[in-house]
C-alpha positions in Angstrom: 52.3 121.4 198.8 52.4 117.6 199.6 49.5 115.5 200.8 50.7 115.4 204.4 51.2 119.2 204.4 47.7 119.8 202.9 46.2 117.5 205.6 48.1 119.4 208.2 46.8 122.8 207.2 43.3 121.5 206.7 43.3 120.0 210.2 44.8 123.1 211.8 42.1 125.2 210.1 39.4 122.9 211.3 40.7 123.2 214.9 40.8 127.0 214.6 37.3 127.2 213.2 36.0 124.9 215.9 37.5 127.0 218.6 36.2 130.2 217.1 32.7 128.7 216.7 32.4 127.3 220.3 34.2 130.2 222.0 32.5 132.8 219.8 29.0 131.5 220.6 29.8 131.4 224.3 31.1 135.0 224.2 28.0 136.2 222.2 24.5 137.0 223.4 23.0 133.6 222.4 25.4 131.6 224.6 25.0 133.9 227.5 21.2 134.0 227.3 21.1 130.2 227.0 23.1 129.6 230.1 21.2 132.1 232.0 18.1 130.1 231.2 19.4 127.0 232.9 20.8 125.2 230.0 23.1 122.1 230.2 24.9 119.7 228.0 22.6 116.8 226.8 23.6 113.7 224.9 21.0 112.8 222.3 20.9 109.4 220.5 18.9 108.8 217.3 17.2 105.6 216.2 18.8 105.3 212.8 21.9 103.1 212.6 25.4 104.6 213.0 28.1 104.1 210.4 29.6 101.0 211.8 26.3 99.2 212.3 25.3 100.2 208.8 28.5 98.8 207.4 27.9 95.4 209.2 24.4 95.2 207.8 25.6 95.9 204.2 28.5 93.4 204.6 26.1 90.8 206.0 24.0 90.9 202.9 27.0 91.2 200.5 26.0 94.6 199.2 28.2 96.2 196.7 27.1 99.5 198.2 29.5 99.2 201.1 32.1 101.2 199.3 29.7 103.9 198.2 27.1 104.1 200.9 29.2 104.1 204.1 31.8 106.8 204.7 34.7 106.7 207.1 35.4 110.4 207.2 34.3 112.4 210.3 32.4 115.7 209.9 29.7 117.9 211.4 29.6 119.3 214.9 32.5 120.2 217.1 35.2 117.6 217.3 37.6 119.1 219.7 39.6 120.4 216.8 40.8 119.0 213.5 43.9 117.0 212.9 46.9 116.6 210.7 49.8 114.4 210.0 52.5 115.3 212.3 55.6 113.2 212.0 57.7 110.8 210.1 56.3 107.8 208.3 58.0 104.7 206.9 61.0 106.9 205.8 62.2 110.2 207.1 60.7 112.0 204.0 57.3 110.2 203.7 54.4 110.5 206.1 51.9 107.7 206.3 50.1 108.9 209.3 47.0 110.1 207.4 46.8 107.2 205.0 43.4 105.4 205.3 43.3 101.7 206.0 44.2 99.7 202.9 41.1 98.9 201.0 38.9 101.0 203.2 36.2 103.2 201.5 36.8 106.8 201.0 34.8 109.3 203.1 31.4 109.0 201.5 27.7 109.6 201.9 26.2 107.8 204.9 28.2 109.4 207.6 27.5 112.9 206.2 23.9 111.9 205.7 23.2 111.1 209.3 24.9 114.3 210.4 22.6 116.1 208.0 19.6 114.3 209.6 20.9 115.4 213.1 21.1 119.0 212.0 17.7 118.9 210.3 16.2 117.5 213.5 17.6 120.3 215.6 16.5 123.0 213.1 12.9 121.6 212.9 12.4 121.0 216.6 14.1 124.1 217.9 13.3 126.5 215.1 14.2 130.1 216.1 15.6 129.0 219.5 19.1 129.2 220.8 21.2 126.0 221.1 24.8 124.9 220.5 25.6 121.6 218.9 28.9 120.3 220.2 29.5 116.9 218.6 28.1 114.6 216.0 28.5 111.0 217.0 28.2 108.8 214.0 30.5 105.8 214.0 29.6 103.7 217.0 26.4 105.6 217.9 24.2 108.0 215.9 23.7 111.0 218.0 25.0 114.4 219.1 25.8 116.5 222.2 24.2 119.9 222.5 23.8 122.7 224.9 20.0 123.0 225.3 17.4 123.8 228.0 15.4 121.1 229.8 12.4 122.2 227.8 14.3 121.8 224.6 15.5 118.4 225.7 11.9 117.4 226.4 10.9 118.5 222.9 13.7 116.5 221.3 12.8 113.4 223.4 9.3 113.5 221.9 10.5 113.3 218.3 10.1 109.9 216.7 13.6 110.0 215.3 15.1 110.3 218.8 15.9 107.2 220.9 17.3 108.7 224.1 18.1 112.0 225.7 20.5 112.0 228.7 22.1 114.8 230.8 25.8 114.9 230.5 27.8 114.0 233.6 31.4 114.3 234.9 34.2 111.7 235.0 37.6 111.7 236.7 41.0 110.0 236.4 41.4 106.9 238.6 44.9 107.8 239.9 59.7 100.7 236.0 60.1 97.5 237.5 56.8 95.9 236.7 57.9 94.2 233.4 60.3 92.1 235.5 57.7 91.4 238.2 55.3 90.2 235.6 58.0 88.0 234.0 58.0 89.7 230.6 61.7 89.7 229.8 62.0 85.9 230.2 58.4 85.0 229.3 55.9 86.9 227.1 58.5 89.1 225.4 60.6 86.1 224.4 57.5 84.6 222.7 57.1 87.8 220.7 60.8 87.9 219.7 62.0 90.2 222.4 61.1 93.7 223.5 62.0 95.1 220.1 59.0 93.3 218.6 56.6 93.0 221.5 53.2 94.5 220.4 54.3 95.6 217.0 51.4 96.2 214.6 48.9 96.8 217.4 47.5 100.3 218.2 46.6 101.1 221.8 44.1 104.0 222.0 44.3 105.9 225.3 41.5 108.2 226.5 43.2 110.3 229.1 44.8 113.8 229.7 46.9 113.8 226.5 50.6 113.1 226.0 54.0 114.7 225.9 55.2 113.9 222.4 58.8 114.9 223.2 59.3 112.2 225.8 61.8 109.5 224.7 59.3 106.9 225.8 57.4 107.8 222.6 60.2 108.3 220.1 60.4 106.2 217.0 64.1 106.5 216.2 65.5 104.2 218.9 65.9 101.3 216.6 67.0 100.8 213.0 64.4 98.0 212.5 61.4 98.6 210.2 58.6 100.1 212.2 55.8 101.0 209.9 52.5 102.6 211.0 49.9 99.8 211.0 48.0 99.9 207.7 44.7 99.5 209.4 45.0 102.6 211.5 43.4 105.7 209.9 43.7 108.3 212.6 45.3 111.7 212.3 47.5 114.0 214.4 46.1 117.3 215.4 48.4 120.3 215.0 48.3 123.3 217.3 50.8 125.8 218.6 51.6 123.6 221.6 51.4 120.3 219.6 53.3 121.3 216.5 53.8 119.5 213.2 56.2 116.6 213.8 54.7 115.7 217.2 53.5 112.3 215.9 55.6 109.6 214.4 55.6 105.9 213.8 55.3 105.3 217.6 52.7 108.0 218.4 50.5 107.5 215.4 47.6 109.7 216.3 46.5 112.4 218.7 43.4 114.5 219.1 41.6 116.4 221.9 37.9 116.7 222.8 36.7 119.5 225.1 33.5 121.0 223.7 31.4 120.1 226.7 33.9 121.5 229.1 34.3 124.7 227.1 30.6 125.4 227.0 30.4 125.0 230.8 33.0 127.7 231.3 35.3 125.4 233.3 38.0 125.1 230.6 41.2 127.1 231.4 42.9 127.5 228.1 46.2 128.4 229.6 46.3 125.4 231.9 44.2 122.7 230.2 45.5 123.4 226.7 43.1 123.0 223.7 45.4 120.4 222.1 46.5 116.8 222.7 49.4 118.1 224.8 49.4 116.8 228.4 49.5 119.6 231.0 48.4 117.2 233.7 50.9 114.3 233.4 48.4 111.5 234.0 48.0 110.6 230.3 51.7 110.6 229.6 52.2 108.3 232.5 49.5 105.8 231.5 50.6 105.8 227.8 54.2 104.9 228.8 52.9 102.0 231.1 51.0 100.5 228.3 53.3 100.9 225.4 56.3 103.1 226.2 59.6 102.3 224.6 61.9 99.8 226.2 65.0 100.7 228.2 64.5 104.4 228.8 66.6 105.6 231.8 64.6 106.8 234.8 66.4 109.8 236.3 64.6 111.8 239.0 66.0 114.5 241.2 69.4 113.7 239.8 69.2 110.1 240.9 69.1 107.0 238.6 66.3 104.5 239.2 66.9 102.0 236.5 65.2 101.8 233.1 61.5 102.0 232.2 59.5 100.0 229.6 55.9 99.7 228.6 54.2 96.3 228.7 54.1 96.3 224.9 57.1 98.4 224.0 56.8 98.0 220.3 53.0 98.7 220.1 51.8 102.0 218.7 50.0 104.7 220.6 47.0 106.8 219.7 45.9 109.5 222.1 42.4 110.9 222.5 42.5 113.6 225.1 39.2 114.1 226.9 40.4 114.7 230.5 41.9 117.9 231.9 43.8 119.0 235.0 41.3 121.7 236.1 38.1 119.7 236.2 38.5 116.1 235.1 36.1 115.5 232.1 32.6 115.0 230.9 30.8 112.1 229.3 30.0 114.0 226.1 33.7 114.6 225.4 34.6 111.0 226.4 31.9 109.5 224.1 33.3 111.6 221.2 36.8 110.3 222.0 35.6 106.7 222.0 33.6 107.2 218.8 36.7 108.7 217.1 39.1 106.0 218.4 36.8 103.3 217.0 36.5 105.0 213.6 40.3 105.3 213.5 40.5 101.5 213.9 42.5 101.2 217.2 42.8 97.7 218.5 42.5 98.4 222.2 40.9 101.3 224.2 42.3 102.0 227.6 40.4 104.2 230.0 41.9 105.2 233.3 38.8 107.1 234.2 35.6 106.4 236.1 32.3 108.3 236.5 31.9 110.6 239.5 28.7 109.0 240.4 26.8 105.7 239.8 24.8 106.1 236.6 21.0 106.6 237.3 18.3 104.7 235.7 17.2 101.1 235.2 20.7 99.6 235.4 24.3 100.9 235.8 25.1 99.4 232.3 22.8 101.9 230.6 24.9 105.0 230.3 26.4 106.7 227.2 30.0 105.7 227.9 29.3 102.0 228.6 27.0 101.7 225.6 29.5 103.4 223.3 32.0 100.9 224.5 29.6 98.0 223.8 29.6 99.2 220.2 33.4 99.3 220.3 33.5 95.7 221.4 31.1 94.9 218.6 33.7 96.4 216.3 36.3 94.0 217.7 38.1 96.5 220.0 39.2 95.2 223.4 38.2 97.7 226.1 40.0 98.0 229.5 39.0 100.4 232.3 40.2 101.2 235.8 38.0 99.8 238.6 38.2 103.1 240.5 40.0 104.3 243.7 36.9 104.1 245.9 37.8 100.9 247.9 37.9 99.1 250.2 34.1 99.1 250.8 32.0 96.4 249.2 30.1 97.6 246.1 32.5 100.5 245.6 33.0 99.4 241.9 33.0 102.2 239.3 33.3 100.1 236.2 30.1 98.0 235.7 29.5 96.3 232.4 30.5 92.7 231.4 31.9 93.8 228.0 34.4 96.1 229.8 37.5 94.5 231.3 37.9 96.0 234.7 41.2 96.2 236.5 41.9 96.6 240.2 45.2 97.7 241.7 47.8 95.6 243.6 51.2 96.1 245.0 54.2 94.6 243.4 57.4 93.4 245.0 59.5 96.6 244.8 59.5 99.0 247.7 61.5 102.1 248.3 62.0 102.6 252.0 64.3 104.8 254.0 64.6 105.1 257.7 65.3 107.6 260.5 67.4 106.3 263.4 66.7 108.3 266.6 69.1 109.0 269.4 67.4 106.5 271.6 68.2 103.8 268.9 64.6 103.6 267.8 64.3 103.1 264.0 61.2 104.5 262.1 60.4 103.6 258.5 59.7 106.4 256.0 59.2 107.1 252.3 61.4 109.3 250.2 63.5 108.8 247.1 66.4 110.5 248.8 70.0 109.9 249.9 70.9 109.4 253.6 72.9 111.7 255.8 76.6 111.3 255.8 78.1 108.3 257.6 77.1 107.4 261.1 76.9 111.0 262.3 73.9 112.0 264.3 72.3 115.4 263.5 70.4 117.7 265.8 66.6 117.8 265.1 65.0 121.3 264.9 61.3 121.7 264.1 60.4 124.8 262.0 58.1 126.4 264.7 61.0 126.4 267.1 63.4 128.1 264.6 61.6 131.3 263.8 63.6 134.5 263.4 63.8 136.9 266.4 62.8 134.1 268.8 59.1 134.5 267.8 56.5 132.4 269.6 55.2 129.3 267.8 53.3 130.4 264.6 49.6 130.1 264.0 50.1 129.8 260.2 50.2 126.1 259.2 52.5 126.9 256.3 55.3 127.8 258.7 55.2 124.5 260.4 55.1 122.9 257.0 58.4 124.7 256.1 56.9 126.6 253.2 58.6 130.0 253.9 62.3 130.1 254.5 62.3 133.9 255.0 60.7 133.4 258.5 63.3 130.9 259.7 66.6 131.4 261.5 69.1 130.0 259.1 72.0 130.2 261.6 70.0 128.0 264.1 69.1 125.4 261.5 72.4 125.2 259.5 73.9 121.7 259.6 70.9 120.3 261.4 67.8 118.2 260.3 64.8 120.4 259.7 61.5 118.9 261.0 58.3 119.8 259.1 54.6 118.8 259.5 52.8 117.0 256.6 49.2 118.1 256.8 46.1 117.9 254.6 47.3 121.0 252.8 49.9 118.8 251.0 47.1 116.5 249.8 45.1 119.5 248.6 48.1 121.0 246.8 48.2 124.1 249.1 51.7 123.1 250.3 54.3 120.9 248.7 57.4 118.8 249.5 59.3 120.6 246.8 58.8 124.0 248.5 59.8 122.5 251.9 62.9 121.1 250.3 63.7 124.6 248.9 63.2 126.0 252.4 65.6 123.4 253.8 68.2 124.2 251.2 67.9 127.9 251.7 68.6 127.5 255.4 71.5 125.0 254.8 69.8 122.1 256.6 71.6 118.8 256.6 68.3 117.0 255.8 64.5 117.2 256.3 62.0 115.0 258.1 58.2 115.2 257.6 55.9 113.9 260.3 52.3 113.0 259.4 49.5 115.2 260.7 46.9 112.9 262.4 44.1 114.2 260.1 45.8 112.8 257.0 44.1 109.4 256.8 43.5 107.1 253.9 46.0 108.8 251.6 48.8 106.7 250.4 52.1 108.6 250.4 54.2 107.7 247.4 58.0 107.9 247.7 58.8 111.5 246.9 62.0 112.6 245.1 64.3 114.7 247.2 67.7 116.1 246.2 68.9 116.1 249.8 68.6 113.6 252.7 65.0 113.4 253.8 61.9 111.3 254.3 58.2 111.4 255.2 56.9 109.3 258.1 53.8 107.9 256.5 52.2 106.5 259.7 50.4 108.7 262.2 51.3 106.3 265.0 55.0 106.4 264.1 54.7 110.2 263.8 53.5 110.4 267.4 56.5 108.3 268.5 58.8 110.6 266.6 57.2 113.7 268.1 57.3 112.3 271.6 61.0 111.7 271.3 61.6 115.2 269.9 59.5 117.0 272.5 60.9 115.1 275.4 64.4 116.0 274.2 63.8 119.8 274.2 65.1 122.0 277.0 62.8 124.9 277.8 63.2 128.0 279.9 61.2 127.5 283.1 59.8 131.0 283.1 59.0 131.7 279.4 58.6 128.1 278.2 60.7 128.9 275.1 63.1 126.3 273.7 66.7 127.0 274.7 68.3 123.9 273.4 67.6 120.9 271.2 68.5 117.5 272.6 67.0 115.2 269.9 69.3 113.8 267.3 68.9 111.4 264.4 70.4 110.2 261.2 68.6 109.3 257.9 69.3 106.1 256.0 68.9 106.6 252.3 66.0 105.3 250.2 67.4 105.4 246.6 67.8 101.6 246.4 64.7 99.5 246.3 63.9 96.5 248.4 62.3 93.4 247.0 59.8 91.4 249.1 57.9 88.2 248.8 54.5 89.3 250.1 53.4 90.8 246.8 51.0 91.0 245.1 48.4 92.2 247.5 45.2 94.2 246.7 45.6 97.9 247.7 43.1 99.5 250.1 42.0 102.1 247.5 41.2 99.5 244.8 37.4 99.4 244.2 35.6 96.2 245.2 32.7 94.1 244.1 30.1 92.8 244.0 29.1 94.7 240.9 26.2 97.0 241.7 23.4 96.5 239.1 21.5 99.7 239.9 21.3 102.6 242.3 19.4 100.5 244.8 22.7 98.5 245.1 21.1 95.3 243.9 23.9 92.9 243.0 24.6 91.9 239.4 25.4 88.4 238.3 28.7 89.7 237.0 32.2 89.5 238.5 34.0 92.8 239.1 36.9 93.5 239.0 38.0 91.1 236.4 41.5 90.9 237.8 44.2 93.0 239.5 47.5 94.3 238.1 50.3 96.4 239.5 49.0 99.8 240.5 51.0 100.9 243.5 54.2 103.1 243.2 54.5 102.7 239.5 57.2 104.6 237.6 56.0 106.1 234.3 56.9 108.9 231.9 56.0 112.4 233.1 55.0 115.3 230.9 57.3 118.3 230.9 54.2 120.4 231.5 52.7 118.0 234.1 51.0 119.7 237.0 49.1 116.8 238.6 51.9 116.0 241.0 53.8 119.0 242.3 56.6 116.7 243.7 57.5 115.6 240.2 57.2 119.0 238.4 60.0 119.4 235.9 61.0 115.7 236.1 60.8 113.3 233.1 59.4 110.4 235.2 57.0 110.1 238.1 55.9 107.5 240.6 52.1 107.3 241.0 49.6 104.9 242.5 46.0 104.0 241.6 43.8 101.8 239.4 44.7 104.3 236.7 48.2 102.7 236.7 46.8 99.2 236.8 44.6 99.5 233.7 47.3 100.4 231.2 49.4 97.4 232.4 46.6 95.2 231.1 46.1 97.2 228.0 49.7 96.6 227.1 49.5 92.9 227.9 46.3 92.7 225.8 48.4 94.1 222.9 50.8 91.2 223.2 47.8 88.7 223.0 46.4 90.6 220.0 49.7 90.4 218.3 50.0 86.7 218.8 46.3 85.9 218.2 45.1 88.6 215.8 41.7 86.9 215.2 40.8 86.8 218.9 37.6 88.6 219.8 37.7 91.0 222.7 36.0 88.4 224.9 38.7 85.8 224.0 41.4 88.3 225.0 39.6 88.9 228.3 39.3 85.1 228.8 43.0 84.5 228.1 43.9 87.2 230.7 41.4 85.9 233.2 41.8 82.2 233.3 45.6 82.2 233.6 45.9 84.5 236.6 48.0 83.8 239.7 46.2 83.2 243.0 49.2 83.2 245.4 51.9 85.6 246.3 55.7 85.1 245.9 55.8 83.0 249.0 53.1 80.7 247.7 50.5 82.0 250.2 47.1 83.4 249.3 47.0 86.9 247.9 46.0 89.3 250.6 43.7 92.4 250.4 44.0 95.5 252.5 40.7 96.2 254.4 41.1 99.8 255.8 42.4 103.2 254.9 44.3 103.6 258.2 47.3 101.2 258.7 46.1 99.0 255.9 48.7 96.3 256.3 47.5 95.5 259.8 44.0 94.7 258.6 44.6 92.7 255.5 43.0 89.3 255.0 42.9 86.7 252.1 41.5 88.3 249.0 38.2 87.1 247.6 36.9 87.3 244.0 35.2 90.5 244.9 38.6 92.0 245.8 40.8 90.6 243.0 38.4 89.1 240.4 40.1 86.1 238.8 43.4 86.9 240.5 46.7 88.7 239.6 47.5 89.0 235.9 50.0 86.5 234.5 51.4 87.9 231.3 53.3 84.8 230.1 50.5 82.3 230.8 48.0 84.5 229.0 49.8 84.0 225.7 49.1 80.3 225.9 45.6 79.9 227.6 44.7 76.6 226.1 40.9 77.2 226.6 39.0 80.4 226.1 35.4 81.4 227.1 34.1 83.5 224.1 31.2 85.9 224.2 29.7 87.9 221.4 27.9 91.2 221.0 24.6 89.3 220.5 25.1 87.6 223.9 25.6 91.0 225.6 22.5 92.3 223.8 20.4 89.3 225.0 21.7 89.9 228.5 20.6 93.6 228.4 17.2 92.5 227.0 16.9 90.1 229.9 16.8 92.9 232.5 13.3 93.5 233.6 11.7 96.5 231.8 14.8 97.1 229.7 13.3 96.6 226.2 12.7 100.3 225.4 16.0 101.4 226.9 17.9 98.7 224.9 16.2 99.8 221.7 17.0 103.4 222.4 20.7 102.7 222.8 21.2 100.1 220.2 18.5 100.7 217.6 17.6 97.0 217.8 14.4 95.6 219.3 14.5 93.0 222.0 13.0 89.6 221.7 11.9 87.7 224.8 15.1 87.0 226.8 15.6 85.3 230.2 19.4 85.6 230.0 21.1 86.9 233.2 24.7 87.9 233.8 25.3 84.3 235.1 24.3 83.0 231.7 26.9 85.0 229.8 29.8 82.8 228.7 32.2 84.7 231.0 35.4 83.2 232.6 33.7 83.4 236.0 30.4 82.3 237.6 28.6 84.8 239.8 25.1 84.3 241.2 23.6 87.2 243.1 20.6 85.2 244.4 20.5 81.4 244.4 16.9 80.5 244.8 17.0 76.8 245.6 18.7 75.6 242.4 20.3 76.9 239.3 21.8 75.4 236.1 24.7 77.3 234.6 26.5 76.4 231.3 29.8 77.4 230.0 31.3 76.8 226.5 35.1 76.5 226.2 37.0 76.6 222.9 40.4 74.9 222.5 42.7 77.6 221.0 45.9 75.5 221.4 47.6 73.9 218.4 46.8 70.3 219.5 43.9 68.2 220.8 43.9 68.0 224.6 42.1 66.0 227.3 40.8 68.0 230.3 39.7 67.1 233.8 37.3 69.5 235.6 37.6 69.9 239.3 35.8 72.4 241.6 35.4 73.8 245.0 31.8 74.6 245.8 31.0 78.0 247.5 30.1 77.5 251.2 26.3 76.9 251.5 26.0 75.3 248.1 26.3 71.9 246.5 27.6 71.7 243.0 27.7 69.0 240.3 29.5 69.2 236.9 28.9 67.4 233.6 31.2 66.3 232.1 34.1 66.0 234.5 36.4 64.9 231.8 36.5 65.5 228.0 38.8 65.4 225.0 38.6 68.6 222.9 40.1 68.8 219.5 42.0 72.0 218.5 39.6 74.7 217.4 36.6 72.9 218.7 34.1 73.7 221.5 32.9 71.8 224.6 29.7 72.6 226.7 30.0 72.2 230.4 27.0 72.3 232.8 27.0 73.2 236.4 24.1 72.5 238.7 24.2 74.6 241.9 21.9 73.9 244.9 21.5 76.0 248.0 22.1 74.0 251.2 21.5 76.8 253.7 19.8 80.2 253.9 22.4 82.9 253.9 22.9 86.5 252.6 26.7 86.3 253.0 28.8 85.9 249.9 30.8 82.6 249.6 33.4 81.7 247.1 34.8 78.7 245.3 36.4 77.9 241.9 36.4 75.7 238.9 39.6 74.3 237.4 40.1 72.9 233.9 43.3 70.9 233.8 44.7 69.7 230.5 47.1 66.8 230.0 49.4 69.0 227.9 50.0 71.5 230.7 47.2 74.0 230.1 45.0 75.1 233.0 42.0 77.5 233.2 40.8 78.6 236.6 37.6 80.5 237.1 36.1 81.9 240.3 32.7 80.7 241.5 30.8 83.3 243.7 27.3 83.0 245.3 25.9 85.8 247.4 22.4 85.2 248.7 21.3 81.6 249.1 17.7 80.6 249.7 16.6 77.0 250.5 13.0 76.2 249.8 10.8 75.8 252.9 7.1 74.8 252.5 
């Protein structure tokens, strides 16, 4: 038996034992009694350093014990299953998927030692009591997740070895042509040698709902070029019945799943959620393809061709850490385990299209297990990108909080699929639907489902009949050759009714087409173009739907006595929507995209931190779809789907970050964030200011120019980000000092990081971020920023600025020459000139004589002028 095969069997056995252990305990008396006593999942962190921090300490002092004292292997506790090498390696006969990083130490003592300490702590503290340990966290944080009672949690919190005990909480997902819209084919990809090389050697780790490994977007045999698995990546590929050996390859280099917290809660549906990396939802497959799917994959949906799809970094490698599920979303304990494993596996980028279901409680929003685990990931050199959340457009609706996380909002791009219905009175109404039109210029009679029931039955009381969900109740002879009219109610949003079922109904009764009008109660829900195999559309506006219904009802002829419909006078034709239209008003910030200012705590105090960091395409995005995908019924059975949300925006940036990492492998996470932030676009395709939608209902009618709290630094510019000129760098020590500067935070910081605070007055405004945000300007404030020249040549810069309204700003210096590789300190003095609690915005521009420019937004919320 070869090495790869042995690893495969070992991983499969681990997965089996884990499932037997967790499910067996739950089925037994201990598990039942524990839950009856009000247990819950708690995340416990310990004071002793985790593996990564320990390694840094030993390396700092040049210890020869690094290779013998610090282990890379993962063990102890439930890990969501073991893993194994799954696919081809450098050659068809050699697998390298389980090879450790070159020169990395073998699994050794320290990691096992801290797991031993965790187990010993539980045994000593809870001797003779029932509990279930779910995970051992050991790489980024030293801790564990366990099913315990509140009393047991209190006992653990009193132990001197324990730093923090926190109740687990739920998370959720935040749910092509965009490479062309972002200028990749003629810009960033050219700099990397073309799409066949863009992102090669970089591993993007996605924490999501898994992946469909059979999709061509993740194949590794589309090119004859050498395509080795990056030597630094040390992850494995889990093997299960629905994720068999061979699922991984040189493109999909790793895949695991994490579900222990969900299983212990009894919410895990094994037949639907799948205890494997396989994606039964569709969301994870979609986001993975946006970030790093293969180039030039044909998009065929409902039998129609919609061009070719490509990820932002089509040659980058993908590692999947499944911690989200169709039935329930996910839980922090599982997500933290996924983050910890991804970092231990040496991914270069972590992409999370997920947000918490609630604002984290406590001293500050930054102090929560997920964000603190991601802080350690940043310390390990991993760039972290997260969706802003789909809770906009209200202020302070942000769901991604911390300055070390790169937060992405959603914008529209320039491609729109629109079709139209032309009524018999020559009125034209716009709709959505990836569907063909009716034949020629012929007009077709309109028949609403409630008026076409068998046996001339009165109008139905069941909503499903008006929604065209049951063809057996309709008179096929009456509808044949006509356009069937159906209602689109909240039941479609909830998944109780579906367009696909309505289309089956229309087909069963031989309708010439189908039109859906919007129920007036469906507000604030964006209707994506839906694939239809026959002529059809959905009228997405309630106002337009009223116009359509008025025409239809006015055209009916009714019996004067009974009131029953005796003839249908309304006619229409459908103009197809298979071909996209390209406009000039993009990009614009979508109404659902979460907005700043960044809430610092549950009292909604404002943080001195800009969120979102920028916006990227997130509306109507084509992406790969899982063959098992259940998240969108309209795309069931299709290989691609069109979705909208900040979930779609985040992986765009993850892929673009991979291109930056490929070109600048030594860039820190903050430097990558800076390159993306300072090179953004601030205007649409017409050269006008980027707009932001302000309401759920009729959002285009309420849009206004976007501010920094809508779009952050602006709209991502992929090509410019590869040549930023200047970067604003920021280290883990800076973030640590910032956390210590929060009033009363010292014990919390120590609990999470294991390090003690020294006196710190640093605020978010003092971090060397590519933005300046001041929540409260009390008279005057001095702010400094340090820029580093990462260009190949020396360059002279001029600094210009636009002061936020109600402030006066001075800058020193206004001009400087900065040699390549060197730094320059710039000081801003800001004075309040009026009392105001309304946010105002300006910007600062650094303009180089060799063509580089760096623009950062300048935001001030409350302004206080001294009065004696």
